[in-house]
C-alpha positions, 0 to 999 in steps of 0.5 A, a space after each residue: 500500500 502507498 504510505 498515506 500522504 505520498 503519491 503512488 509511483 505507478 497508476 494502473 488504468 483500467 476501462 471497463 465496458 460490459 466485462 462482468 465476466 472478467 473484470 473481477 479477475 482483472 482487478 484482483 490481478 492488480 491488487 495481488 501485485 507484491 509491489 504496493 506503491 500503486 493506485 488502480 483507477 478503474 472506470 465503468 464506461 456505461 456498461 449494461 451487464 452488471 460491470 458497474 456494480 462489480 466495479 463499485 464493490 471495490 470503492 473504498 479499497 486501499 489504492 483503488 479509485 472508482 469512476 463511472 462514465 455517464 455516457 460511453 466514452 470508448 476505451 481511448 476516451 476512458 484511458 485519457 480521462 484516467 490518465 488525467 486523473 492519475 497521480 503516479 509518475 508512471 502509468 500502465 494499462 490493464 484491460 478489464 478482461 486481461 490480467 497483470 502477471 506477478 512481478 509486473 509493476 515492480 519489474 517495469 517501474 524499476 526499469 524506468 527508475 534505472 533508465 531515466 532516458 527511456 520513456 516507455 518499457 514493455 515486455 512480452 505478453 501471453 496471448 490466450 485465445 478463448 471461445 464464448 464459454 472461455 474454452 481455450 481454442 488454441 495453445 497459448 502463444 507469447 507475443 513480443 518483438 523488439 521495436 528497435 528492429 522494425 519500423 513502426 510505420 510498417 508494424 506495431 510491435 510495442 505491446 500495450 498490455 505489459 507496457 509502462 510509460 512515464 505519465 508526462 511523456 503520454 500527456 506530452 504526446 496528447 494521450 490516446 487518439 479517440 477517433 481511431 478505435 482498435 489502433 489507438 495504442 499504435 497511434 500513441 506509440 507512433 507519437 511517443 517514439 518521436 520524443 523518447 526511447 522505447 525499450 523491450 524486455 525480451 523473454 519476460 512475460 508480464 501480462 496475459 492478453 485474453 482474446 475472446 470473440 467480443 475483443 477481437 481486433 479483426 471484428 472492427 470494420 474500420 480497422 484498415 481505414 484507421 490504420 491508414 489514418 494513423 500512418 498517414 498522420 505519422 508520415 506527415 509529421 515525419 516529413 515523408 509520404 506514408 507507406 502503402 503497406 497495411 498489415 493484418 490485425 494481430 
């Protein structure tokens, strides 16, 4: 627990929309972290399935701050709201249907403490694809690649889950773009990479990404259009024409 009167070191931000099935596990995975100098900001985003009541049941817990959006803002809008409310110098996301794995907060925050020139650090994630009844559809896989070995206008290899950023870096980048659903993390990394270093912790698995039917990126019909938008904007900022390559969703 963060000592009374002291700001937390890390703010964990968690939007929650119609995830009554998963949100309790997600919250508990944060509260189970042995690194206690954190706060969890969790926001119900206008859910209709009981998520709000579960989220509210954590109000008053040490290190937990609960919010309720009067209208649905979407994941990016909710993350921006929580980013502004955050008090930690570092920010890490946890989606409400995913899990922080043990050691996440300690490892990532200690890395940023030791590398003041690095704005973002990320590790590998365990990808678990499940069906409507949470039956595992295929063997779990590890997702992770070094962003220093690829070009971010061609591939989005920076894991959003399992990342930790300096809050002032995210604010300086303008936060998440709210009009590019399903690629708002990629858009953020494109902006952040233009102002700071991003580092990859190869072989360290710190986050579980639960891929269930309602969460699949490929279900977003505007995916290709949104990718073109963010790549064109980044290319313009960087002073050259955008590439014609649009990768498939992960």
